[in-house]
N, C-alpha and C positions, 0 to 999 in steps of 0.2 A: 683145509681147515675152514670151517664156516665162521665168518665174523658176525658178531652180534653188535648192533648199534646200542650205544648207551641210552638209557630211558629218556634223557632230555632231548636227544636227537629224534627219537620216535615221536615224542609229543610236539616237537617243532615241525616235523613233517605233517602230522595230522592238522596242526594249526594252519600250516600253509595251504593244505588242501581245502580246509573249511573256509579260509580267507579267499581263495580262488573261486570256490563255489558261490560264496556270498557276493563277490564282485561280479561274477557272471550273472547271478540272479538279478542284481541291481541294474546291470546293463540291459538285461532282457526286459525287466519291468520298465525301465526308462524308454526302451524302444517301443514297447506296447502302449505306454500311457497316451501318446498322441493318437494312436489308433482308437483307443477306448474313448477318448474325448470326441472323436469324429462320430462315433456311434451314438453318443448321448444326444438327447433332444436339445435343440437350441432353447435358450432362455426366452420366455415370453415377454413381449413388450406391452405393458398395460397402459401405455400412453399417459394421458393426463389423469387416468383413474376414474373418470366420470362414468356414470351408468350408461350414458349414450355411447361413449367410446368403447366400453367393455362389451356392450351389446352388439355394436357394429363389428367389433373384432370377432366375437363369437359367430356372427352370421358369416363373416368372411372365411373363417376357418371351416365352417360347415360347407360352404360353397367350394372350398379347396379340398374337400374330402379329408379333412384332418380332425377326426373326432376327439382326439386327445386334447388338442389346442382349443377346440370349440368348448369342450367340457370345462377346461381350465379357465377360459375367459368368462364363461357363464358362472362358474362357481365363485370367481372373484367378485363379480357384480352382485351375486346373491349374498355373499359374505358381507360386503360393504353396505348394501342398501336394503337388506331384508327388513330390518326394523322400521325404516321409513315407509317401505311398501305396505307393510301390514297396517301401519298408522293411517296411510292414505286410504286403504281398503276399508278400514273400520269407520272412517269419517263419511263414507258414502252409504246411501240406502238403496241405490240402484245404479246400474251402469250409466255413465254419462253419454250424451248423444251429440253434443256440439263439439266439432273438431278442436277448436281452440281450448275448450274446457278439458277435453280428453288429454291433450298434450300437457296440461298443468300437473297431471298425475304421473310425472316422469318416473318416479321410483316404482310405483305400482306397475306401470306398463313395462318398464325395462326388466324388473325382477321377474314378473310373470312370463315375459318373453324368454328370459334366460333360463327359467325353470323348464320351459318347453324345449329349448335348444339343448340344454344339458341332458334331458331325457332322451332326445333323439341321439345324441352322441353316445350316451350310455348303452342304448340299444345297439348301435353300430359296433360297439366294443364288446357286445355279447353279455352285458351286465343288466339283465332284465329286472332283477330285484331293485337295483338302484334307479333304473329308469322309471319303474312303477312309483317309487318314492318321490322322484322329481315331479312326475305327472300328478300324483295325488296331492302334493303340496300346493301346486297352482290351483287345482280344482277346489280344494278345501279351504284355502286361505287367501287366494288372490283372484277370485272369480270375476271381478270387475276389470281386470287388466285387459288392455286392448293394444294391438300391434298394428302400426301403420304399414300397409302394403304399398309398395311403390307404384302399383297399378291404380292407386287412388282410393282405397277403402280400408276400413279397419276390420280385423278379425280378432277373435278372442282365444288366447292361449289355453284358457280353461276348457273351451269347447273342443279344441284340437287334442288337448291332453286327455279329456274324457274318452274320445274316440280311440286313442292309443291304449288307454287302460283297458277298455273293452276288448280290443283286438288282442292284447297280450294275455289277458286273463281267460279269454275263450279259445285261445290258440289259433285265431284267424289272422294274426299279424303276418304281413308279407315277409 
């Protein structure tokens, strides 16, 4: 003779199975959470948040072949100092030529440099449209920005950006 469990026993068994599955799932997720945390990118350290620090960190990330970090540091500098950079650009009628005077235009120089760095990083990430936008911004809005090269001379991010724009738009980019 076949015995049939009362309905409350059946529901109790289903509840036990669901409870066991849920517990197993939670354990599984708990074991995977540390692995997922290891895969996520480390938080960026913006240091003291000055334009000089952010620009230096963007360069360091570029040299370390970390375009995501380079773009993030550059973006933070642009976000914080863009308005001041445009103000400094608009106050000039021509590029400055005296080293000490050039350095007084800290926001203009750092944001212009960071626009170029961000464009390079975006190119490396395969994001040509955004790279073009970054390059065009420096060409159109920060043409008097200058970057000190440790070799002892200044170069213009807008000139370098114009070269990248031409290369990307004509398909001659390396």
